[in-house]
Z-matrix of the N, CA and C atoms (Angstrom, degrees):
N
C 1 1.450
C 2 1.521 1 110.28
N 3 1.308 2 118.13 1 129.02
C 4 1.451 3 120.21 2 -178.20
C 5 1.483 4 110.56 3 -72.66
N 6 1.307 5 115.61 4 143.15
C 7 1.481 6 120.05 5 -179.59
C 8 1.539 7 108.75 6 -71.83
N 9 1.322 8 114.50 7 139.17
C 10 1.462 9 119.49 8 179.14
C 11 1.518 10 111.41 9 -83.38
N 12 1.357 11 114.29 10 -8.43
C 13 1.464 12 119.73 11 -179.09
C 14 1.505 13 107.92 12 -93.52
N 15 1.299 14 119.58 13 114.97
C 16 1.451 15 124.71 14 179.69
C 17 1.508 16 110.46 15 -99.85
N 18 1.323 17 114.75 16 140.06
C 19 1.472 18 119.02 17 178.88
C 20 1.535 19 107.90 18 -67.67
N 21 1.266 20 114.33 19 140.21
C 22 1.462 21 120.20 20 179.59
C 23 1.522 22 111.24 21 -99.58
N 24 1.294 23 116.44 22 133.85
C 25 1.495 24 118.65 23 176.37
C 26 1.498 25 108.06 24 -74.69
N 27 1.350 26 113.43 25 129.99
C 28 1.478 27 119.05 26 179.60
C 29 1.533 28 107.72 27 -80.23
N 30 1.325 29 114.26 28 122.02
C 31 1.459 30 118.57 29 179.03
C 32 1.513 31 109.85 30 -85.59
N 33 1.323 32 115.73 31 127.09
C 34 1.478 33 120.19 32 -178.88
C 35 1.533 34 109.75 33 -77.49
N 36 1.310 35 114.77 34 147.12
C 37 1.449 36 119.78 35 176.79
C 38 1.527 37 109.18 36 -67.69
N 39 1.298 38 119.19 37 155.10
C 40 1.466 39 121.02 38 179.00
C 41 1.517 40 112.87 39 -53.92
N 42 1.342 41 116.82 40 -40.09
C 43 1.466 42 120.21 41 -179.89
C 44 1.512 43 110.42 42 -67.72
N 45 1.330 44 118.05 43 -41.65
C 46 1.476 45 120.25 44 179.56
C 47 1.553 46 110.04 45 -64.81
N 48 1.309 47 117.13 46 -41.36
C 49 1.445 48 120.45 47 -179.77
C 50 1.515 49 110.08 48 -67.10
N 51 1.313 50 118.69 49 -40.59
C 52 1.462 51 120.56 50 179.26
C 53 1.529 52 110.41 51 -63.25
N 54 1.341 53 115.15 52 -44.15
C 55 1.469 54 119.40 53 178.72
C 56 1.491 55 111.22 54 -61.42
N 57 1.335 56 117.54 55 -38.72
C 58 1.442 57 121.93 56 178.90
C 59 1.536 58 110.57 57 -63.67
N 60 1.309 59 117.32 58 -41.25
C 61 1.445 60 121.16 59 -178.92
C 62 1.517 61 110.01 60 -66.55
N 63 1.334 62 117.36 61 -46.92
C 64 1.439 63 121.27 62 -178.95
C 65 1.569 64 110.62 63 -64.07
N 66 1.295 65 116.30 64 -39.03
C 67 1.481 66 120.21 65 -179.96
C 68 1.519 67 109.49 66 -63.66
N 69 1.315 68 116.55 67 -42.77
C 70 1.447 69 120.83 68 177.87
C 71 1.548 70 111.75 69 -62.00
N 72 1.319 71 114.93 70 -42.73
C 73 1.444 72 121.25 71 -179.46
C 74 1.546 73 109.47 72 -64.56
N 75 1.337 74 116.26 73 -41.51
C 76 1.451 75 121.20 74 179.14
C 77 1.522 76 111.73 75 -62.91
N 78 1.345 77 116.12 76 -39.34
C 79 1.490 78 119.75 77 177.41
C 80 1.497 79 110.53 78 -63.89
N 81 1.349 80 116.79 79 -40.89
C 82 1.466 81 122.05 80 177.69
C 83 1.520 82 110.40 81 -61.51
N 84 1.335 83 115.56 82 -43.60
C 85 1.445 84 118.99 83 -178.06
C 86 1.540 85 112.57 84 -63.10
N 87 1.330 86 115.66 85 -40.93
C 88 1.451 87 119.64 86 178.80
C 89 1.523 88 113.47 87 -68.34
N 90 1.291 89 115.68 88 -36.14
C 91 1.451 90 120.64 89 -176.81
C 92 1.541 91 113.98 90 -83.47
N 93 1.388 92 115.24 91 -36.02
C 94 1.454 93 119.76 92 -170.62
C 95 1.507 94 114.84 93 -126.87
N 96 1.314 95 117.66 94 -17.12
C 97 1.452 96 121.22 95 -177.40
C 98 1.499 97 113.50 96 111.79
N 99 1.314 98 117.81 97 153.44
C 100 1.472 99 122.32 98 -178.65
C 101 1.531 100 111.68 99 -63.53
N 102 1.301 101 117.57 100 -27.35
C 103 1.452 102 121.30 101 -179.23
C 104 1.504 103 112.47 102 -63.06
N 105 1.349 104 116.17 103 -24.31
C 106 1.459 105 122.67 104 -174.75
C 107 1.521 106 112.05 105 -85.95
N 108 1.329 107 117.48 106 -1.37
C 109 1.455 108 119.53 107 177.81
C 110 1.511 109 108.43 108 -82.30
N 111 1.306 110 117.01 109 108.52
C 112 1.469 111 123.68 110 174.60
C 113 1.512 112 107.12 111 -132.46
N 114 1.314 113 114.65 112 162.93
C 115 1.451 114 120.57 113 179.48
C 116 1.551 115 109.88 114 -56.67
N 117 1.313 116 115.93 115 -48.37
C 118 1.470 117 119.91 116 -177.90
C 119 1.521 118 112.60 117 -66.01
N 120 1.342 119 116.34 118 -38.55
C 121 1.459 120 119.69 119 -178.32
C 122 1.521 121 109.88 120 -65.29
N 123 1.322 122 117.74 121 -43.82
C 124 1.454 123 120.19 122 179.64
C 125 1.532 124 110.04 123 -67.18
N 126 1.333 125 115.50 124 -42.18
C 127 1.473 126 119.30 125 179.89
C 128 1.539 127 110.43 126 -59.43
N 129 1.320 128 117.65 127 -41.83
C 130 1.452 129 121.86 128 179.28
C 131 1.514 130 110.16 129 -63.56
N 132 1.305 131 116.35 130 -39.54
C 133 1.476 132 122.40 131 -179.46
C 134 1.521 133 109.94 132 -63.28
N 135 1.279 134 117.97 133 -36.14
C 136 1.481 135 122.07 134 -176.77
C 137 1.535 136 112.48 135 -100.01
N 138 1.334 137 115.98 136 0.18
C 139 1.459 138 121.29 137 179.38
C 140 1.507 139 110.87 138 56.37
N 141 1.362 140 116.53 139 48.72
C 142 1.437 141 120.99 140 177.30
C 143 1.545 142 106.25 141 -132.55
N 144 1.338 143 114.68 142 173.73
C 145 1.455 144 118.47 143 179.62
C 146 1.536 145 110.03 144 -79.41
N 147 1.356 146 115.93 145 146.25
C 148 1.453 147 119.49 146 178.92
C 149 1.534 148 114.06 147 -56.53
N 150 1.314 149 114.94 148 -29.81
C 151 1.493 150 118.06 149 179.18
C 152 1.524 151 112.09 150 -59.59
N 153 1.346 152 116.49 151 -32.35
C 154 1.440 153 118.53 152 -179.91
C 155 1.516 154 111.86 153 -66.01
N 156 1.354 155 116.09 154 -38.25
C 157 1.459 156 120.52 155 178.58
C 158 1.528 157 109.84 156 -67.03
N 159 1.337 158 114.98 157 -42.99
C 160 1.464 159 119.22 158 179.93
C 161 1.534 160 112.45 159 -65.43
N 162 1.325 161 116.00 160 -29.77
C 163 1.443 162 120.02 161 177.87
C 164 1.530 163 111.05 162 -59.59
N 165 1.313 164 115.85 163 -43.27
C 166 1.484 165 121.52 164 -178.89
C 167 1.517 166 111.70 165 -84.01
N 168 1.304 167 116.32 166 -31.81
C 169 1.500 168 120.18 167 -178.38
C 170 1.529 169 107.88 168 -134.38
N 171 1.361 170 117.29 169 82.99
C 172 1.453 171 122.16 170 178.18
C 173 1.535 172 112.11 171 -58.92
N 174 1.327 173 114.21 172 -32.91
C 175 1.475 174 120.40 173 177.73
C 176 1.536 175 109.42 174 -107.17
N 177 1.302 176 116.45 175 115.65
C 178 1.496 177 121.16 176 -176.37
C 179 1.509 178 111.63 177 -58.12
N 180 1.323 179 117.23 178 -36.00
C 181 1.439 180 119.19 179 -178.37
C 182 1.543 181 112.26 180 -62.22
N 183 1.306 182 117.71 181 -28.10
C 184 1.452 183 119.42 182 175.33
C 185 1.535 184 111.43 183 -66.87
N 186 1.346 185 116.31 184 -35.68
C 187 1.451 186 120.29 185 178.09
C 188 1.526 187 109.77 186 -72.01
N 189 1.267 188 117.92 187 -38.81
C 190 1.505 189 120.30 188 176.61
C 191 1.502 190 110.88 189 -59.53
N 192 1.328 191 117.38 190 -46.28
C 193 1.447 192 121.81 191 -178.11
C 194 1.541 193 110.69 192 -66.66
N 195 1.320 194 114.62 193 -41.64
C 196 1.477 195 119.36 194 178.16
C 197 1.530 196 112.19 195 -63.51
N 198 1.304 197 115.30 196 -42.14
C 199 1.465 198 120.01 197 -179.55
C 200 1.519 199 110.01 198 -62.38
N 201 1.320 200 117.66 199 -44.64
C 202 1.466 201 121.45 200 176.84
C 203 1.513 202 110.69 201 -59.83
N 204 1.355 203 115.67 202 -47.90
C 205 1.462 204 120.09 203 -178.97
C 206 1.498 205 113.07 204 -59.09
N 207 1.334 206 116.85 205 -41.39
C 208 1.468 207 120.10 206 179.41
C 209 1.511 208 111.58 207 -65.82
N 210 1.312 209 118.08 208 -43.14
C 211 1.457 210 121.86 209 179.15
C 212 1.520 211 111.81 210 -65.46
N 213 1.360 212 116.57 211 -42.58
C 214 1.460 213 120.42 212 -179.03
C 215 1.535 214 110.55 213 -69.21
N 216 1.292 215 118.88 214 -37.78
C 217 1.453 216 121.06 215 179.56
C 218 1.521 217 112.77 216 -69.21
N 219 1.357 218 114.48 217 -36.25
C 220 1.464 219 118.51 218 174.77
C 221 1.528 220 113.26 219 -61.54
N 222 1.335 221 113.32 220 -38.21
C 223 1.462 222 120.04 221 178.02
C 224 1.546 223 109.38 222 -66.03
N 225 1.334 224 115.59 223 -46.72
C 226 1.468 225 120.32 224 179.50
C 227 1.542 226 111.65 225 -58.00
N 228 1.341 227 115.54 226 -47.84
C 229 1.443 228 120.49 227 -178.67
C 230 1.518 229 112.92 228 -61.45
N 231 1.328 230 115.63 229 -28.85
C 232 1.496 231 120.35 230 176.82
C 233 1.504 232 110.62 231 -76.46
N 234 1.316 233 117.77 232 -43.50
C 235 1.448 234 121.10 233 -175.93
C 236 1.501 235 115.25 234 -77.97
N 237 1.349 236 115.43 235 -39.38
C 238 1.503 237 119.55 236 178.35
C 239 1.524 238 105.74 237 -136.21
N 240 1.307 239 118.61 238 84.58
C 241 1.492 240 120.34 239 -179.04
C 242 1.559 241 108.92 240 -60.30
N 243 1.321 242 113.63 241 142.52
C 244 1.488 243 119.16 242 175.79
C 245 1.538 244 109.00 243 -64.47
N 246 1.343 245 117.38 244 -41.84
C 247 1.438 246 122.34 245 174.15
C 248 1.525 247 107.63 246 -100.73
N 249 1.311 248 117.09 247 94.44
C 250 1.439 249 121.29 248 -171.10
C 251 1.513 250 111.19 249 -75.58
N 252 1.331 251 117.53 250 146.31
C 253 1.461 252 123.31 251 177.97
C 254 1.515 253 110.78 252 -70.90
N 255 1.320 254 117.28 253 -173.77
C 256 1.465 255 121.00 254 179.60
C 257 1.493 256 111.29 255 -65.40
N 258 1.310 257 115.43 256 154.35
C 259 1.480 258 121.48 257 -178.36
C 260 1.474 259 111.55 258 122.05
N 261 1.339 260 116.27 259 164.09
C 262 1.451 261 120.42 260 -178.83
C 263 1.494 262 112.11 261 -92.79
N 264 1.334 263 118.23 262 174.91
C 265 1.454 264 123.01 263 -179.10
C 266 1.535 265 114.57 264 -57.53
N 267 1.312 266 117.29 265 -36.98
C 268 1.453 267 118.79 266 179.44
C 269 1.509 268 110.98 267 -65.38
N 270 1.330 269 116.36 268 -42.51
C 271 1.456 270 120.15 269 177.25
C 272 1.495 271 113.08 270 -65.18
N 273 1.333 272 116.29 271 -39.10
C 274 1.479 273 119.10 272 177.65
C 275 1.522 274 110.99 273 -63.86
N 276 1.317 275 116.20 274 -39.40
C 277 1.476 276 120.21 275 178.57
C 278 1.512 277 110.84 276 -65.81
N 279 1.338 278 117.08 277 -42.13
C 280 1.444 279 121.07 278 177.27
C 281 1.501 280 111.76 279 -62.15
N 282 1.352 281 115.08 280 -41.75
C 283 1.484 282 118.12 281 176.65
C 284 1.524 283 111.88 282 -61.20
N 285 1.331 284 116.16 283 -40.84
C 286 1.464 285 121.08 284 177.01
C 287 1.518 286 110.27 285 -55.18
N 288 1.323 287 116.25 286 -49.93
C 289 1.466 288 119.24 287 -178.50
C 290 1.502 289 113.46 288 -67.70
N 291 1.330 290 116.44 289 -31.29
C 292 1.490 291 119.27 290 178.38
C 293 1.532 292 112.38 291 -65.51
N 294 1.346 293 114.28 292 -24.72
C 295 1.490 294 117.31 293 -179.26
C 296 1.543 295 113.00 294 -94.49
N 297 1.347 296 116.69 295 0.13
C 298 1.456 297 118.30 296 179.54
C 299 1.532 298 110.71 297 -94.84
N 300 1.306 299 115.81 298 29.24
C 301 1.467 300 122.49 299 175.62
C 302 1.506 301 107.85 300 -135.25
N 303 1.331 302 116.18 301 157.84
C 304 1.478 303 120.17 302 175.39
C 305 1.513 304 111.19 303 104.38
N 306 1.336 305 115.13 304 172.63
C 307 1.459 306 122.31 305 -173.47
C 308 1.534 307 111.22 306 -64.68
N 309 1.335 308 116.08 307 -38.77
C 310 1.452 309 119.24 308 -178.73
C 311 1.541 310 111.64 309 -60.06
N 312 1.355 311 115.53 310 -46.64
C 313 1.443 312 118.91 311 177.97
C 314 1.504 313 113.48 312 -68.97
N 315 1.328 314 116.15 313 -32.50
C 316 1.463 315 119.42 314 175.91
C 317 1.506 316 110.26 315 -65.59
N 318 1.329 317 118.00 316 -36.14
C 319 1.459 318 120.66 317 175.38
C 320 1.470 319 112.42 318 -60.30
N 321 1.309 320 118.65 319 -44.22
C 322 1.451 321 122.11 320 177.99
C 323 1.542 322 111.43 321 -68.38
N 324 1.344 323 116.27 322 -35.96
C 325 1.457 324 119.02 323 176.28
C 326 1.524 325 110.83 324 -60.36
N 327 1.321 326 115.20 325 -40.45
C 328 1.485 327 119.22 326 177.87
C 329 1.507 328 110.19 327 -64.17
N 330 1.347 329 116.60 328 -39.15
C 331 1.451 330 119.77 329 -178.71
C 332 1.520 331 110.11 330 -66.82
N 333 1.340 332 117.29 331 -40.22
C 334 1.479 333 120.47 332 176.41
C 335 1.526 334 110.97 333 -61.58
N 336 1.327 335 116.39 334 -43.91
C 337 1.485 336 120.31 335 178.57
C 338 1.552 337 108.61 336 -60.58
N 339 1.304 338 116.59 337 -43.84
C 340 1.424 339 122.81 338 179.14
C 341 1.517 340 112.42 339 -59.81
N 342 1.370 341 114.63 340 -46.39
C 343 1.472 342 119.89 341 -177.93
C 344 1.514 343 111.15 342 -68.09
N 345 1.308 344 117.58 343 -40.95
C 346 1.459 345 119.53 344 -178.34
C 347 1.514 346 111.33 345 -67.66
N 348 1.308 347 116.48 346 -34.93
C 349 1.474 348 118.95 347 177.52
C 350 1.528 349 110.01 348 -68.51
N 351 1.323 350 117.90 349 -48.20
C 352 1.464 351 120.54 350 -177.38
C 353 1.505 352 112.89 351 -67.85
N 354 1.365 353 116.81 352 -25.59
C 355 1.473 354 120.56 353 -175.90
C 356 1.522 355 110.05 354 -68.50
N 357 1.307 356 118.14 355 -14.26
C 358 1.499 357 119.76 356 174.02
C 359 1.520 358 111.37 357 -62.12
N 360 1.342 359 115.73 358 -28.79
C 361 1.450 360 120.57 359 -175.29
C 362 1.522 361 113.48 360 -114.52
N 363 1.305 362 116.93 361 -5.97
C 364 1.505 363 119.89 362 -173.72
C 365 1.532 364 107.94 363 -128.22
N 366 1.349 365 115.78 364 99.17
C 367 1.466 366 118.91 365 -176.44
C 368 1.545 367 115.97 366 -60.22
N 369 1.314 368 115.95 367 -33.33
C 370 1.470 369 118.63 368 179.29
C 371 1.514 370 110.56 369 -65.54
N 372 1.334 371 115.27 370 -43.17
C 373 1.442 372 119.03 371 178.84
C 374 1.535 373 109.99 372 -69.60
N 375 1.316 374 118.69 373 -37.25
C 376 1.446 375 120.28 374 178.90
C 377 1.533 376 111.33 375 -61.74
N 378 1.307 377 116.86 376 -38.73
C 379 1.455 378 120.34 377 175.62
C 380 1.521 379 111.41 378 -61.54
N 381 1.326 380 116.67 379 -42.47
C 382 1.481 381 119.51 380 -177.74
C 383 1.533 382 110.69 381 -70.63
N 384 1.332 383 117.33 382 -37.21
C 385 1.461 384 120.18 383 175.81
C 386 1.504 385 110.77 384 -59.87
N 387 1.359 386 116.61 385 -43.79
C 388 1.456 387 119.98 386 177.08
C 389 1.494 388 113.95 387 -61.22
N 390 1.324 389 116.58 388 -41.67
C 391 1.467 390 122.24 389 177.86
C 392 1.529 391 110.77 390 -63.49
N 393 1.307 392 117.50 391 -42.24
C 394 1.465 393 120.44 392 179.43
C 395 1.530 394 111.15 393 -68.62
N 396 1.293 395 118.07 394 -36.42
C 397 1.476 396 121.36 395 176.48
C 398 1.566 397 108.93 396 -61.01
N 399 1.317 398 115.42 397 -42.62
C 400 1.423 399 120.19 398 -179.98
C 401 1.515 400 112.39 399 -65.09
N 402 1.341 401 116.40 400 -39.11
C 403 1.467 402 120.20 401 175.03
C 404 1.489 403 112.82 402 -60.58
N 405 1.342 404 116.01 403 -44.07
C 406 1.471 405 121.06 404 176.53
C 407 1.502 406 111.31 405 -58.54
N 408 1.341 407 115.41 406 -48.93
C 409 1.474 408 121.15 407 -177.96
C 410 1.495 409 110.37 408 -61.77
N 411 1.315 410 117.80 409 -42.00
C 412 1.505 411 121.81 410 -177.30
C 413 1.534 412 110.20 411 -68.62
N 414 1.361 413 115.59 412 -42.46
C 415 1.491 414 119.60 413 -177.33
C 416 1.506 415 111.22 414 -65.97
N 417 1.342 416 116.80 415 -44.04
C 418 1.487 417 118.86 416 -176.43
C 419 1.533 418 109.53 417 -75.81
N 420 1.311 419 119.08 418 -37.93
C 421 1.487 420 120.73 419 177.30
C 422 1.509 421 109.75 420 -65.92
N 423 1.338 422 117.49 421 -31.84
C 424 1.474 423 120.01 422 176.79
C 425 1.493 424 111.23 423 -66.31
N 426 1.299 425 118.18 424 -41.51
C 427 1.479 426 121.17 425 177.43
C 428 1.551 427 108.88 426 -64.54
N 429 1.304 428 116.94 427 -41.37
C 430 1.458 429 119.63 428 178.93
C 431 1.508 430 111.64 429 -65.90
N 432 1.294 431 116.74 430 -39.91
C 433 1.461 432 122.06 431 179.27
C 434 1.569 433 109.47 432 -63.49
N 435 1.315 434 116.88 433 -43.90
C 436 1.453 435 120.40 434 176.66
C 437 1.528 436 111.46 435 -59.53
N 438 1.339 437 116.10 436 -42.69
C 439 1.445 438 120.42 437 178.56
C 440 1.526 439 112.93 438 -65.58
N 441 1.313 440 115.53 439 -35.34
C 442 1.482 441 121.20 440 179.73
C 443 1.539 442 109.38 441 -68.44
N 444 1.310 443 115.92 442 -45.04
C 445 1.465 444 121.54 443 178.16
C 446 1.531 445 112.05 444 -64.28
N 447 1.337 446 116.82 445 -28.98
C 448 1.463 447 120.36 446 -179.06
C 449 1.544 448 110.51 447 -87.78
N 450 1.332 449 117.03 448 -5.62
C 451 1.454 450 119.89 449 179.97
C 452 1.503 451 113.75 450 86.62
N 453 1.341 452 118.22 451 5.02
C 454 1.469 453 121.17 452 179.97
C 455 1.505 454 112.05 453 -80.62
N 456 1.326 455 117.40 454 -32.83
C 457 1.440 456 123.52 455 178.40
C 458 1.514 457 109.27 456 -117.54
N 459 1.341 458 115.39 457 166.88
C 460 1.422 459 120.68 458 172.44
C 461 1.520 460 109.42 459 -140.97
N 462 1.348 461 115.69 460 115.62
C 463 1.480 462 121.20 461 177.95
C 464 1.493 463 107.85 462 -157.67
N 465 1.314 464 116.51 463 145.46
C 466 1.482 465 121.46 464 177.49
C 467 1.549 466 110.49 465 -82.36
N 468 1.298 467 116.58 466 -20.85
C 469 1.464 468 119.89 467 -174.92
C 470 1.566 469 110.41 468 -141.19
N 471 1.323 470 118.50 469 92.54
C 472 1.450 471 120.87 470 179.02
C 473 1.509 472 114.33 471 -56.71
N 474 1.329 473 116.07 472 -37.02
C 475 1.495 474 120.33 473 -179.17
C 476 1.557 475 110.28 474 -65.14
N 477 1.305 476 117.60 475 -46.74
C 478 1.419 477 122.30 476 -179.88
C 479 1.548 478 109.73 477 -62.32
N 480 1.328 479 117.94 478 -43.70
C 481 1.454 480 121.64 479 177.46
C 482 1.504 481 111.64 480 -59.64
N 483 1.342 482 115.65 481 -42.87
C 484 1.486 483 121.11 482 179.07
C 485 1.489 484 110.30 483 -63.34
N 486 1.338 485 119.30 484 -42.93
C 487 1.442 486 122.88 485 -179.40
C 488 1.511 487 110.66 486 -63.24
N 489 1.345 488 117.78 487 -42.43
C 490 1.447 489 119.19 488 -179.60
C 491 1.527 490 111.59 489 -62.65
N 492 1.352 491 116.86 490 -40.29
C 493 1.447 492 120.28 491 178.56
C 494 1.512 493 110.71 492 -65.14
N 495 1.314 494 116.99 493 -44.69
C 496 1.469 495 122.36 494 -178.89
C 497 1.538 496 112.23 495 -63.71
N 498 1.341 497 115.88 496 -36.80
C 499 1.439 498 120.01 497 -179.56
C 500 1.528 499 110.07 498 -65.44
N 501 1.330 500 116.25 499 -39.64
C 502 1.451 501 121.24 500 179.80
C 503 1.531 502 108.31 501 -67.61
N 504 1.337 503 117.49 502 -45.07
C 505 1.463 504 121.39 503 177.12
C 506 1.530 505 111.83 504 -58.88
N 507 1.318 506 115.92 505 -43.38
C 508 1.483 507 119.90 506 178.50
C 509 1.525 508 110.62 507 -62.76
N 510 1.316 509 115.62 508 -41.07
C 511 1.476 510 120.42 509 179.43
C 512 1.530 511 110.70 510 -61.27
N 513 1.326 512 115.98 511 -44.41
C 514 1.445 513 118.85 512 178.49
C 515 1.517 514 111.96 513 -70.15
N 516 1.303 515 115.86 514 -33.52
C 517 1.491 516 120.44 515 178.48
C 518 1.512 517 111.95 516 -69.63
N 519 1.321 518 117.90 517 -20.84
C 520 1.454 519 121.46 518 -179.22
C 521 1.513 520 110.95 519 -66.30
N 522 1.322 521 118.10 520 -13.39
C 523 1.457 522 123.43 521 179.46
C 524 1.519 523 112.30 522 -100.01
N 525 1.310 524 117.54 523 15.85
C 526 1.469 525 120.32 524 -178.43
C 527 1.510 526 113.53 525 -61.46
N 528 1.348 527 116.72 526 -23.62
C 529 1.460 528 120.06 527 -179.64
C 530 1.498 529 114.08 528 -95.01
N 531 1.331 530 118.87 529 3.26
C 532 1.470 531 121.82 530 -175.38
C 533 1.517 532 109.81 531 -119.15
N 534 1.307 533 116.49 532 164.28
C 535 1.436 534 123.44 533 177.37
C 536 1.524 535 109.02 534 -74.39
N 537 1.340 536 114.43 535 126.30
C 538 1.502 537 118.96 536 -177.22
C 539 1.532 538 109.61 537 -117.44
N 540 1.317 539 115.66 538 24.78
C 541 1.498 540 120.17 539 -178.72
C 542 1.494 541 113.96 540 -62.98
N 543 1.346 542 117.79 541 -27.53
C 544 1.418 543 121.11 542 -178.57
C 545 1.552 544 114.37 543 -97.10
N 546 1.330 545 114.52 544 12.59
C 547 1.474 546 118.63 545 179.61
C 548 1.491 547 111.40 546 -72.97
N 549 1.312 548 117.49 547 131.77
C 550 1.458 549 121.78 548 -176.73
C 551 1.542 550 110.64 549 -77.64
N 552 1.368 551 117.82 550 158.06
C 553 1.450 552 120.89 551 177.64
C 554 1.535 553 111.89 552 -56.53
N 555 1.307 554 116.20 553 -33.77
C 556 1.470 555 120.01 554 -178.13
C 557 1.526 556 109.96 555 -64.39
N 558 1.332 557 114.73 556 -37.65
C 559 1.490 558 118.09 557 178.71
C 560 1.534 559 110.27 558 -74.18
N 561 1.340 560 115.27 559 -41.26
C 562 1.483 561 118.55 560 -178.77
C 563 1.519 562 112.77 561 -59.22
N 564 1.356 563 116.05 562 -33.81
C 565 1.472 564 121.50 563 -177.78
C 566 1.537 565 112.88 564 -99.66
N 567 1.325 566 118.24 565 12.20
C 568 1.454 567 121.60 566 -172.27
C 569 1.535 568 111.46 567 -58.75
N 570 1.320 569 118.07 568 -41.59
C 571 1.470 570 119.16 569 -178.76
C 572 1.541 571 110.19 570 -67.27
N 573 1.307 572 115.75 571 -36.48
C 574 1.506 573 120.20 572 179.61
C 575 1.519 574 109.12 573 -66.63
N 576 1.333 575 116.94 574 -47.27
C 577 1.465 576 117.40 575 -177.90
C 578 1.548 577 112.35 576 -69.40
N 579 1.357 578 113.94 577 -27.72
C 580 1.473 579 117.76 578 173.39
C 581 1.516 580 110.21 579 -64.49
N 582 1.329 581 117.51 580 -41.46
C 583 1.471 582 120.90 581 178.86
C 584 1.518 583 110.45 582 -66.60
N 585 1.290 584 119.24 583 -41.53
C 586 1.473 585 122.27 584 178.72
C 587 1.534 586 110.05 585 -61.62
N 588 1.307 587 116.86 586 -42.11
C 589 1.438 588 120.88 587 -179.88
C 590 1.538 589 112.13 588 -67.92
N 591 1.329 590 116.46 589 -47.91
C 592 1.471 591 120.60 590 -176.28
C 593 1.532 592 112.49 591 -70.47
N 594 1.301 593 117.44 592 -27.74
C 595 1.463 594 121.57 593 -179.14
C 596 1.519 595 113.09 594 -100.38
N 597 1.350 596 115.87 595 5.12
C 598 1.462 597 123.02 596 176.92
C 599 1.542 598 111.10 597 56.40
N 600 1.323 599 114.75 598 45.81
C 601 1.439 600 121.30 599 173.99
C 602 1.534 601 107.52 600 -92.74
N 603 1.317 602 117.98 601 145.61
C 604 1.474 603 119.97 602 175.97
C 605 1.526 604 109.75 603 -56.57
N 606 1.296 605 116.18 604 136.52
C 607 1.454 606 121.86 605 -177.47
C 608 1.570 607 109.03 606 -54.79
N 609 1.301 608 114.31 607 131.02
C 610 1.457 609 122.06 608 178.05
C 611 1.522 610 113.71 609 91.69
N 612 1.318 611 118.04 610 -3.28
C 613 1.519 612 120.34 611 -179.03
C 614 1.516 613 111.28 612 -57.49
N 615 1.317 614 115.89 613 -52.50
C 616 1.464 615 119.48 614 -177.26
C 617 1.510 616 112.08 615 -74.07
N 618 1.325 617 116.00 616 -37.05
C 619 1.454 618 120.05 617 177.09
C 620 1.510 619 110.85 618 -59.22
N 621 1.297 620 118.98 619 -41.84
C 622 1.480 621 122.69 620 178.03
C 623 1.508 622 111.72 621 -60.88
N 624 1.337 623 117.19 622 -40.41
C 625 1.426 624 121.31 623 -179.18
C 626 1.567 625 110.83 624 -70.61
N 627 1.339 626 115.18 625 -34.01
C 628 1.442 627 119.00 626 -179.38
C 629 1.516 628 112.17 627 -67.07
N 630 1.358 629 115.89 628 -29.46
C 631 1.430 630 120.14 629 -179.39
C 632 1.526 631 113.76 630 -95.24
N 633 1.384 632 114.40 631 -1.54
C 634 1.475 633 118.21 632 -179.11
C 635 1.538 634 109.12 633 -78.79
N 636 1.321 635 118.00 634 160.13
C 637 1.490 636 122.48 635 176.45
C 638 1.532 637 108.70 636 -58.20
N 639 1.347 638 116.00 637 147.40
C 640 1.414 639 122.28 638 -178.66
C 641 1.513 640 114.63 639 -51.83
N 642 1.351 641 115.94 640 -32.43
C 643 1.470 642 120.62 641 -178.49
C 644 1.504 643 112.93 642 -67.77
N 645 1.311 644 117.28 643 -16.41
C 646 1.445 645 121.26 644 179.21
C 647 1.530 646 112.54 645 -89.80
N 648 1.310 647 116.37 646 -7.10
C 649 1.472 648 119.79 647 179.69
C 650 1.495 649 110.16 648 -98.08
N 651 1.335 650 114.10 649 171.59
C 652 1.483 651 118.58 650 174.63
C 653 1.520 652 110.44 651 -69.95
N 654 1.279 653 118.40 652 142.44
C 655 1.470 654 123.52 653 178.67
C 656 1.504 655 109.08 654 -113.14
């Protein structure tokens, strides 16, 4: 005998559905590139009709920009949390640099390269790239400012110091698509040594923390 009780489909709230769409688009961007974000591609990923995606994002470019922003913000929150865990400014900065290596960071470097290239032709994406760059600058300069006020760092301009560090990281990240097997240790640690110089830290301070056991760093 068939049951008279039928399972009910749980309807997602508009916010939950929108978040789901953007998350799927961000995953596509990281794996395949921002160019691959289309209404049909995202719909196929979520096993829904394209009209549902268009309902939330009538303009695909808005979804592309939002997907990039979500991915870039998630990276920033991982590397420099707004609510930082225990540890001092030097440890937090060392933790930041320890996370700017590896395949995960290379994946984001590729996405940044992708976004900056496409932003030449896509104003909505260009605006989002600019906003994300400002968030990075503010978050890192905030950490530097905290360290300066605590006496751990010394700099007259936390924003300028942050920009110099980020420029070096961006330069190194520009090679995410190329073989870096012949890169010298001096090049590999260029961003770290730039930070030590700009923040007047004794040479090797951050490098020593980067090579220390995880338990000696901030968590």
